[in-house]
C-alpha positions as CSV (number, residue, x, y, z in Angstrom):
1,M,-30.0,-2.9,4.1
2,S,-26.8,-3.5,2.1
3,L,-23.4,-2.6,3.4
4,A,-23.0,0.1,0.8
5,Q,-26.3,1.6,1.8
6,K,-25.2,1.6,5.4
7,Q,-22.0,3.4,4.5
8,K,-24.0,6.2,2.9
9,Q,-25.4,7.1,6.3
10,T,-22.3,9.1,7.3
11,P,-22.0,12.4,9.2
12,D,-22.0,15.6,7.1
13,Q,-18.6,16.1,5.4
14,G,-16.8,19.2,4.5
15,P,-16.4,20.6,1.0
16,D,-12.9,19.1,0.7
17,Q,-14.2,15.6,1.1
18,V,-15.7,13.3,-1.5
19,S,-19.1,12.4,-0.4
20,D,-19.9,8.7,0.3
21,Q,-23.2,9.2,-1.5
22,V,-23.2,7.3,-4.8
23,P,-23.9,9.7,-7.6
24,D,-27.1,9.4,-9.6
25,F,-26.3,8.6,-13.2
26,N,-29.1,9.1,-15.7
27,S,-27.5,6.9,-18.3
28,E,-25.0,4.1,-18.3
29,P,-21.7,5.6,-19.4
30,Q,-19.2,4.1,-21.8
31,I,-16.2,3.5,-19.7
32,V,-13.0,3.4,-21.8
33,D,-10.0,1.5,-20.4
34,A,-6.8,3.2,-21.4
35,N,-5.0,-0.1,-21.3
36,G,-7.3,-2.1,-23.5
37,P,-10.6,-2.1,-25.4
38,S,-13.6,-0.3,-24.1
39,Y,-16.6,-2.2,-22.7
40,Q,-20.1,-1.1,-22.0
41,T,-21.0,-1.4,-18.4
42,P,-24.0,-3.6,-17.9
43,S,-27.3,-1.9,-17.9
44,S,-29.8,-2.1,-15.0
45,M,-30.7,-5.7,-14.4
46,S,-33.8,-5.4,-12.3
47,G,-35.8,-8.6,-12.3
48,H,-32.7,-10.7,-12.7
49,D,-30.4,-12.4,-10.3
50,T,-27.7,-9.7,-9.9
51,R,-26.1,-10.9,-6.7
52,S,-22.3,-11.2,-6.8
53,P,-20.6,-14.5,-6.4
54,H,-20.3,-15.4,-2.7
55,D,-17.3,-17.1,-1.2
56,T,-16.1,-17.9,2.3
57,G,-12.4,-17.1,1.8
58,T,-9.5,-19.5,2.5
59,L,-8.7,-21.0,5.9
60,V,-5.3,-22.5,6.2
61,V,-5.2,-25.2,9.0
62,N,-2.0,-26.7,10.3
63,D,-0.4,-27.9,13.5
64,E,0.4,-24.3,14.6
65,G,-3.2,-23.0,14.2
66,T,-5.2,-21.4,11.5
67,S,-4.7,-18.4,9.2
68,Y,-7.6,-16.8,7.2
69,F,-7.3,-15.1,3.8
70,E,-10.0,-13.3,1.9
71,S,-10.5,-14.3,-1.8
72,A,-8.9,-11.0,-2.9
73,N,-5.7,-11.8,-1.1
74,W,-2.9,-13.1,-3.4
75,R,-2.3,-16.1,-1.1
76,A,-5.9,-17.2,-1.6
77,I,-5.5,-16.8,-5.4
78,L,-2.3,-18.8,-5.3
79,K,-4.3,-21.7,-3.8
80,E,-6.7,-21.7,-6.8
81,I,-3.9,-22.3,-9.3
82,N,-4.0,-26.1,-9.8
83,G,-0.8,-27.8,-8.7
84,V,1.1,-24.7,-7.8
85,K,0.3,-24.4,-4.1
86,D,1.2,-28.0,-3.3
87,Y,4.4,-27.7,-5.3
88,I,5.4,-24.6,-3.4
89,D,4.8,-26.4,-0.1
90,D,7.1,-29.3,-1.3
91,Y,9.6,-27.3,-3.4
92,G,9.8,-23.8,-1.9
93,N,12.6,-24.6,0.6
94,E,14.8,-26.8,-1.5
95,E,17.4,-24.1,-2.2
96,T,19.5,-23.5,0.9
97,D,20.2,-19.8,0.1
98,D,16.5,-19.1,-0.1
99,E,15.8,-21.0,3.1
100,G,18.4,-18.9,4.8
101,A,16.8,-15.7,3.5
102,E,13.5,-16.7,5.0
103,E,15.0,-17.5,8.3
104,D,16.8,-14.1,8.4
105,A,13.6,-12.3,7.4
106,E,11.6,-13.9,10.1
107,D,14.1,-13.3,12.8
108,D,13.1,-10.6,15.3
109,S,10.2,-9.5,13.1
110,S,7.7,-8.5,15.7
111,P,7.5,-4.8,16.7
112,T,9.6,-4.0,19.7
113,L,6.8,-2.2,21.4
114,L,4.6,-5.3,21.4
115,L,7.3,-7.6,22.9
116,G,7.7,-5.6,26.1
117,M,10.7,-3.9,27.7
118,S,13.1,-5.8,29.9
119,R,13.1,-2.9,32.5
120,P,12.1,0.7,32.8
121,I,14.6,3.2,31.3
122,T,15.7,6.5,32.8
123,K,15.7,9.8,30.8
124,E,19.5,9.9,31.1
125,E,19.8,6.5,29.4
126,L,17.3,7.4,26.8
127,L,19.3,10.5,25.8
128,L,22.6,8.6,25.4
129,D,22.0,7.5,21.8
130,I,20.7,10.7,20.3
131,P,23.4,11.7,17.7
132,A,25.2,15.0,18.3
133,V,25.0,16.0,14.7
134,A,22.2,18.3,13.5
135,V,19.3,16.6,11.9
136,H,17.0,18.6,9.6
137,I,13.4,18.1,10.8
138,P,11.4,21.0,9.5
139,T,8.1,20.0,11.2
140,F,9.4,20.7,14.6
141,R,12.6,22.7,14.1
142,K,11.9,25.0,17.0
143,E,11.3,22.1,19.5
144,Y,14.5,20.5,18.2
145,A,16.5,23.6,18.9
146,R,14.9,23.9,22.3
147,F,15.8,20.3,23.0
148,W,19.5,20.9,22.5
149,E,19.3,23.9,24.9
150,S,17.9,21.7,27.7
151,P,17.5,18.0,26.9
152,Q,16.4,17.0,30.4
153,D,13.4,19.3,30.2
154,M,11.8,17.5,27.2
155,S,9.2,14.9,27.9
156,F,9.6,11.1,27.3
157,T,7.0,11.4,24.5
158,W,8.9,14.1,22.7
159,I,12.2,12.2,22.9
160,S,10.4,9.1,21.6
161,Y,9.0,11.3,18.8
162,L,12.5,12.4,17.9
163,Y,13.9,8.8,17.9
164,A,11.0,7.7,15.7
165,I,11.8,10.4,13.1
166,L,15.5,9.5,13.4
167,T,14.6,5.9,12.8
168,L,12.8,6.7,9.6
169,S,15.7,8.9,8.4
170,V,18.2,6.2,9.0
171,S,16.0,3.6,7.3
172,H,16.6,5.4,4.0
173,Y,20.4,4.9,4.4
174,H,19.8,1.3,5.5
175,R,17.7,0.4,2.5
176,S,19.8,2.2,0.0
177,E,23.0,0.7,1.6
178,E,24.5,4.2,1.9
179,P,26.8,5.2,4.8
180,L,25.6,7.5,7.5
181,P,27.3,10.8,8.3
182,V,30.7,10.6,9.9
183,N,31.1,9.6,13.6
184,M,28.0,7.5,13.5
185,V,27.6,3.7,13.5
186,N,26.5,1.7,10.5
187,P,22.9,2.2,9.4
188,S,21.7,-1.2,10.5
189,T,22.9,-0.7,14.1
190,A,21.6,2.9,14.3
191,W,18.2,1.8,12.9
192,N,17.8,-0.9,15.6
193,V,19.1,1.4,18.4
194,F,16.8,4.3,17.5
195,R,13.8,2.1,17.0
196,K,14.3,0.5,20.4
197,R,14.8,3.9,22.1
198,A,11.6,5.2,20.4
199,A,9.7,2.2,21.9
200,Q,11.2,2.6,25.3
201,G,10.3,6.3,25.4
202,L,6.7,5.5,24.5
203,V,6.5,2.9,27.3
204,Q,7.9,5.4,29.8
205,A,5.4,8.0,28.7
206,N,2.5,5.5,29.0
207,Y,1.5,5.8,25.4
208,L,-2.0,4.4,26.0
209,A,-3.0,7.6,27.9
210,P,-3.8,10.7,25.9
211,G,-1.0,13.3,25.8
212,R,0.8,15.8,23.6
213,Y,2.9,14.3,20.8
214,K,1.8,10.7,21.6
215,V,-0.2,10.2,18.5
216,E,2.7,11.6,16.4
217,A,5.3,9.5,18.2
218,L,3.3,6.3,17.9
219,F,2.5,7.0,14.2
220,F,6.2,7.5,13.3
221,Y,7.3,4.6,15.4
222,S,4.7,2.4,13.6
223,L,6.0,3.5,10.3
224,S,9.6,2.6,11.4
225,E,8.4,-0.9,12.1
226,F,6.5,-1.1,8.8
227,Y,9.7,-0.3,6.8
228,R,11.7,-3.1,8.6
229,S,10.5,-5.8,6.1
230,Q,9.5,-6.2,2.4
231,D,6.8,-8.5,3.6
232,A,3.4,-8.0,5.2
233,Q,3.7,-7.8,9.0
234,I,0.7,-8.6,11.1
235,G,2.4,-6.9,14.1
236,V,2.3,-3.5,12.3
237,S,-1.5,-3.8,11.9
238,Y,-1.7,-4.4,15.7
239,L,0.3,-1.2,16.2
240,F,-2.0,0.8,13.9
241,G,-5.0,-0.6,15.8
242,T,-3.6,0.9,19.0
243,L,-2.7,4.1,17.2
244,I,-6.2,4.5,15.9
245,R,-7.7,4.0,19.3
246,L,-5.4,6.6,20.8
247,A,-6.1,9.1,18.0
248,M,-9.9,8.6,18.5
249,R,-9.5,8.9,22.3
250,M,-7.8,12.3,21.6
251,G,-10.5,13.4,19.1
252,Y,-8.6,13.2,15.9
253,H,-11.7,11.7,14.2
254,R,-13.8,14.9,14.8
255,D,-13.1,17.9,12.7
256,P,-11.2,20.6,14.6
257,S,-13.7,23.2,13.6
258,H,-16.0,21.9,16.3
259,Y,-13.6,23.0,19.0
260,P,-12.6,26.7,19.2
261,S,-10.0,25.8,21.9
262,L,-7.8,24.2,19.2
263,S,-5.6,26.6,17.3
264,P,-5.9,26.8,13.5
265,F,-2.3,25.4,13.3
266,D,-3.0,22.5,15.6
267,G,-6.3,21.7,13.9
268,E,-4.7,21.6,10.4
269,M,-1.9,19.4,11.6
270,R,-4.4,17.0,13.2
271,R,-6.3,16.9,9.8
272,R,-3.0,16.0,8.0
273,L,-2.2,13.2,10.4
274,W,-5.7,11.8,10.5
275,A,-5.7,11.6,6.7
276,L,-2.5,9.6,6.7
277,I,-3.8,7.3,9.5
278,C,-7.0,6.6,7.5
279,Q,-5.0,5.7,4.4
280,L,-2.6,3.4,6.1
281,D,-5.3,1.7,8.1
282,T,-7.0,0.6,4.9
283,L,-3.8,-0.3,3.1
284,I,-2.1,-2.2,5.9
285,S,-5.3,-4.0,6.9
286,F,-5.9,-5.2,3.3
287,Q,-2.2,-6.2,3.1
288,V,-2.5,-8.6,6.0
289,G,-6.0,-9.8,5.0
290,L,-8.1,-8.1,7.7
291,P,-11.0,-5.5,7.6
292,R,-10.0,-1.9,8.2
293,T,-10.6,-0.4,11.6
294,I,-11.9,3.1,10.7
295,Q,-15.3,3.3,9.0
296,P,-16.5,6.4,7.2
297,W,-19.5,6.9,9.5
298,Q,-17.1,7.1,12.5
299,Y,-15.5,10.4,11.6
300,D,-16.1,13.8,10.1
301,T,-12.6,15.2,9.9
302,E,-12.1,17.1,6.7
303,L,-9.2,16.7,4.4
304,P,-6.3,19.1,5.0
305,S,-6.3,22.3,3.1
306,N,-4.4,22.7,-0.1
307,I,-1.9,25.2,1.3
308,H,1.8,25.6,1.6
309,D,3.6,25.2,4.9
310,M,4.7,28.8,4.7
311,D,1.1,29.9,4.5
312,F,0.5,29.3,8.2
313,D,2.3,28.7,11.5
314,E,1.7,28.4,15.2
315,N,0.7,32.0,15.5
316,S,-1.9,32.0,12.7
317,V,-5.3,33.3,13.8
318,Q,-7.0,31.6,10.9
319,L,-6.1,29.4,8.0
320,P,-5.8,31.1,4.6
321,P,-8.2,30.0,1.8
322,S,-7.3,26.7,0.2
323,R,-5.4,27.1,-3.0
324,P,-6.8,25.8,-6.3
325,S,-6.5,22.0,-6.7
326,T,-4.4,22.5,-9.8
327,E,-1.7,24.2,-7.8
328,W,1.0,22.0,-6.2
329,T,1.2,22.0,-2.4
330,P,2.7,19.4,0.0
331,C,-0.9,18.3,0.8
332,G,-2.0,18.0,-2.8
333,Y,-0.8,14.4,-3.0
334,T,-2.5,13.5,0.4
335,R,-5.8,15.0,-0.8
336,G,-5.8,13.3,-4.2
337,K,-4.8,9.9,-2.6
338,S,-7.5,10.2,0.1
339,R,-10.2,10.5,-2.5
340,I,-9.1,7.3,-4.2
341,M,-8.6,5.7,-0.8
342,Q,-12.2,6.4,0.1
343,C,-13.3,4.3,-2.9
344,F,-10.7,1.6,-2.1
345,G,-11.9,1.5,1.5
346,Q,-15.5,0.8,0.3
347,I,-14.2,-1.9,-2.1
348,T,-12.3,-3.7,0.7
349,D,-15.4,-3.4,3.0
350,L,-17.4,-5.3,0.3
351,A,-14.7,-7.8,-0.1
352,Y,-14.8,-8.7,3.6
353,S,-18.6,-8.4,4.0
354,R,-20.5,-11.6,4.7
355,E,-23.6,-10.0,3.0
356,Q,-24.2,-10.7,-0.7
357,V,-23.3,-7.7,-2.8
358,S,-25.3,-6.7,-5.8
359,Y,-23.5,-6.1,-9.1
360,E,-25.2,-2.6,-9.3
361,E,-23.3,-1.7,-6.1
362,I,-20.0,-2.8,-7.6
363,L,-20.7,-0.7,-10.7
364,A,-21.7,2.3,-8.7
365,I,-18.4,2.2,-6.8
366,D,-16.6,1.6,-10.0
367,R,-18.0,4.9,-11.3
368,R,-17.0,6.7,-8.1
369,L,-13.5,5.4,-8.4
370,E,-13.2,6.7,-12.0
371,E,-14.5,10.1,-10.8
372,A,-11.9,10.2,-8.0
373,H,-9.1,9.2,-10.4
374,D,-10.2,11.9,-12.9
375,L,-10.2,14.5,-10.1
376,L,-6.4,14.1,-9.6
377,P,-4.7,17.4,-10.5
378,P,-2.7,17.3,-13.7
379,F,0.6,17.2,-11.9
380,L,-0.4,13.9,-10.2
381,Q,-1.8,12.2,-13.3
382,Y,0.2,9.3,-14.5
383,Q,2.6,10.0,-17.4
384,P,5.0,7.5,-19.1
385,I,8.4,7.8,-17.6
386,D,10.0,8.6,-20.9
387,Q,8.0,11.8,-20.9
388,C,9.2,12.9,-17.5
389,F,12.8,14.0,-18.1
390,A,12.2,17.4,-16.4
391,E,10.4,16.0,-13.4
392,T,11.8,15.3,-10.0
393,T,12.0,11.6,-8.9
394,E,9.8,12.4,-6.0
395,L,7.0,13.6,-8.2
396,I,7.4,10.6,-10.6
397,M,7.1,8.2,-7.7
398,K,4.0,9.9,-6.3
399,R,2.4,9.5,-9.7
400,Y,3.3,5.8,-9.8
401,T,2.0,5.3,-6.3
402,L,-1.4,6.8,-7.2
403,A,-1.4,4.8,-10.5
404,L,-0.7,1.5,-8.6
405,L,-3.4,2.3,-6.0
406,Y,-6.0,3.0,-8.7
407,Q,-5.2,-0.2,-10.5
408,K,-5.2,-2.2,-7.3
409,A,-8.7,-0.9,-6.5
410,R,-9.9,-2.1,-9.9
411,V,-8.3,-5.5,-9.5
412,V,-9.8,-6.1,-6.0
413,M,-13.2,-4.7,-7.0
414,H,-13.7,-7.0,-10.1
415,R,-11.6,-10.0,-9.1
416,R,-14.7,-11.9,-7.9
417,Y,-16.1,-12.0,-11.5
418,M,-13.0,-13.5,-13.1
419,A,-14.4,-17.0,-13.3
420,E,-17.9,-16.0,-14.4
421,T,-19.0,-17.1,-17.9
422,N,-22.1,-14.9,-18.0
423,S,-21.6,-12.2,-20.6
424,K,-23.0,-9.5,-18.2
425,Y,-19.7,-9.8,-16.3
426,T,-17.4,-9.3,-19.3
427,Y,-16.7,-5.7,-18.3
428,S,-15.5,-6.8,-14.8
429,R,-13.4,-9.6,-16.1
430,Q,-11.6,-7.4,-18.7
431,T,-11.2,-4.6,-16.2
432,C,-9.6,-6.9,-13.7
433,L,-7.2,-8.3,-16.3
434,N,-6.3,-4.9,-17.8
435,A,-5.6,-3.5,-14.3
436,A,-3.4,-6.5,-13.4
437,R,-1.5,-6.1,-16.6
438,E,-1.0,-2.4,-16.1
439,T,0.2,-2.9,-12.6
440,L,2.9,-5.3,-13.8
441,R,3.9,-2.9,-16.6
442,H,4.3,-0.2,-14.0
443,H,6.4,-2.7,-12.0
444,S,8.7,-3.3,-15.0
445,D,9.0,0.5,-15.7
446,V,10.0,1.3,-12.2
447,Y,12.4,-1.6,-12.0
448,Q,14.1,-0.7,-15.2
449,E,14.5,3.0,-14.3
450,S,15.8,2.0,-10.8
451,L,18.9,0.2,-12.3
452,P,22.2,2.1,-12.4
453,G,22.0,4.9,-14.9
454,G,18.2,5.0,-14.7
455,Q,16.1,8.0,-14.0
456,L,14.8,6.6,-10.7
457,Y,18.1,5.1,-9.5
458,A,18.0,7.5,-6.5
459,E,14.6,5.9,-5.5
460,R,15.8,2.4,-6.2
461,F,14.5,1.2,-2.8
462,F,11.1,2.9,-3.2
463,M,9.3,-0.4,-3.3
464,N,8.0,-1.4,0.1
465,S,5.8,-4.3,1.3
466,L,2.6,-2.5,0.1
467,Q,3.9,-2.3,-3.5
468,N,5.2,-5.9,-3.3
469,T,1.7,-7.0,-2.3
470,D,0.2,-5.2,-5.3
471,F,2.6,-6.9,-7.7
472,M,2.0,-10.3,-6.1
473,L,-1.8,-9.9,-6.4
474,S,-1.6,-8.9,-10.1
475,A,0.9,-11.7,-10.9
476,M,-1.3,-14.3,-9.3
477,I,-4.4,-12.9,-11.0
478,L,-2.7,-13.4,-14.4
479,C,-1.2,-16.7,-13.4
480,L,-4.7,-17.9,-12.5
481,E,-6.1,-16.7,-15.8
482,L,-3.3,-18.4,-17.7
483,S,-3.9,-21.7,-15.8
484,Q,-7.6,-21.6,-16.4
485,E,-7.1,-20.7,-20.1
486,N,-5.0,-23.9,-20.5
487,E,-7.9,-26.0,-19.1
488,R,-10.7,-24.5,-21.1
489,D,-12.2,-26.3,-24.1
490,T,-12.7,-23.0,-25.9
491,A,-10.0,-20.3,-25.5
492,R,-11.1,-16.9,-24.4
493,M,-7.8,-15.3,-25.4
494,E,-6.5,-14.5,-28.8
495,P,-3.1,-16.0,-29.5
496,Q,-1.4,-12.6,-29.5
497,E,-3.1,-11.7,-26.2
498,R,-1.8,-14.9,-24.6
499,D,1.7,-14.4,-25.9
500,D,1.8,-10.8,-24.5
501,L,0.6,-12.1,-21.2
502,L,3.3,-14.7,-21.1
503,R,6.0,-12.2,-21.9
504,L,4.7,-9.9,-19.2
505,L,4.8,-12.7,-16.6
506,E,8.3,-13.7,-17.7
507,T,9.4,-10.1,-17.0
508,T,7.8,-10.2,-13.6
509,Y,9.4,-13.6,-13.0
510,H,12.9,-12.2,-13.6
511,I,12.2,-9.2,-11.3
512,F,10.9,-11.5,-8.6
513,K,14.0,-13.6,-9.0
514,E,16.2,-10.6,-8.4
515,G,14.4,-9.7,-5.2
516,R,13.5,-13.1,-3.8
517,H,16.3,-13.1,-1.2
518,R,14.9,-9.9,0.4
519,S,11.3,-11.0,0.7
520,I,9.6,-14.3,1.7
521,D,6.5,-13.3,-0.3
522,T,8.6,-12.5,-3.4
523,Q,10.3,-15.9,-3.1
524,R,6.8,-17.5,-3.2
525,G,5.7,-15.4,-6.1
526,Y,9.0,-16.3,-8.0
527,T,8.4,-20.0,-7.3
528,A,4.7,-19.8,-8.4
529,L,5.7,-18.1,-11.7
530,R,8.5,-20.5,-12.4
531,I,6.1,-23.4,-12.0
532,M,3.3,-21.7,-14.1
533,L,5.6,-20.6,-16.9
534,G,7.4,-24.0,-16.9
535,R,4.0,-25.8,-17.2
536,V,2.9,-23.5,-20.1
537,R,6.3,-23.9,-21.8
538,G,6.2,-27.7,-21.3
539,S,9.2,-28.0,-19.0
540,S,9.8,-28.7,-15.4
541,P,10.4,-25.8,-13.0
542,A,14.1,-26.5,-12.8
543,Q,14.4,-26.7,-16.7
544,S,12.3,-23.5,-17.1
545,D,14.4,-21.7,-14.6
546,S,17.5,-22.6,-16.6
547,S,16.0,-21.6,-19.9
548,F,14.8,-18.2,-18.5
549,T,18.1,-17.5,-17.0
550,N,19.9,-18.1,-20.3
551,K,17.6,-15.6,-22.1
552,Q,19.5,-12.5,-23.1
553,S,16.4,-10.3,-23.4
554,M,12.6,-10.3,-23.5
555,E,10.4,-7.9,-25.4
556,I,6.8,-6.6,-25.0
557,D,5.3,-4.8,-27.9
558,G,8.6,-4.7,-29.6
559,E,10.4,-2.9,-26.8
560,L,13.4,-4.3,-24.9
561,I,12.4,-4.5,-21.2
562,F,14.8,-6.8,-19.5
563,Q,18.3,-8.0,-20.0
564,A,19.5,-11.0,-18.0
């Protein structure tokens, strides 16, 4: 039985969830790519060898041990680009400022909770660092007011929960380099203090044992560790593994409708949190190159209802009917993203599976992904930023996040067919290339609008390590294609297509160059692009870097997209 067939054997799901059952299509549809020409998906190929190419991933062996990367990981793709990986090993640290950036990024990078506490902490000590100013936290406003009435009566878990939320709030100031409210320390110090206090509270509460607020506290604490770096952090995946075990131990993986003792309010909040845990489990696991922890057959928790926060509270006897999917609610984004994430989860399962995968399975998931994307409500469908003058920055960024997730799923799903010469895989090759191009175009759009005076300047630090991984993956896909194109006897690309690809990579190169001091991975991507573009342009990396720096502008399709 194939992996995809096994995944079909899931518990019954509620009406709000997209079934894992692959739809039965009576005819092969014409799938049109909005970013390029349309390609007919291959017809049924019974009687032919339709197994997908099989690979064993990449194992990096050195004196310190081994590291494994799947073929869909950008690091593995980097290794396939002839000459680039070896050059990065020799050249990547020659600039002292970049070397210092890597050392700073790696310093104290492990989650505090995993390193252990020096000694137990008392509740009095834990309460010392809570700021005396009012913090607006709508999700537990009543508990927050009760806390200030009698701080000593609150549990270690709740205090840790508060510190974790404070840490996330301060992280916005820290990343945007804005000052905190008066009478508070600088954002960096506050961030570290609050994060440490959240970890200490979890330890004192024995976070491994079930208890009220423990899943929430550990979830927000794990997020605070995630936002510490622009690079993938293996320690965060360990935290999420613990979080998932705790959530399952407390029954979050079973729908609350099975248990009358749970109030409608508590049940709905559990659905909301479980949906987020499932999403981040898949995203962070893929980011660090490991299989996800949660499998579809392990849970039957429905997606949260499409309702407003004002529609229910702790005293609700029952939940109101879910509003139409076309109506905006706080959970509309979570619901739409969850449907795409279900497809992306299956895609990553196949990427990590040791079983051979049939091409029919890939195409079936491809159709399901297109369906999930088409089901996004109109207000979450991607729109060019120059058509969004009346939209809030929050809504624009949600659209971009969903667009990037959709394109990433397409890249990972079809990446294994990039080197295939058989014409039956033309659809996959073109889909992967188009998705990678579109990802980098989104990257350029967000970067440009995040500059001073841009529409997204308020969200200029929106990019996190997940988005950085997406950009790295797409950049390495296109670098690999360019490298292989140069080595082919017969070119696959038209001259105009090749020139457009070069200009897009040059734009990405400049963006990576601007951010390389904040991220080790971005530094490596910058170096790889410098080498690749220098090779194509017929110059050494140092010469190509100088020539790119002296450029006043670059254009794609006649539009100015970057000014040095």
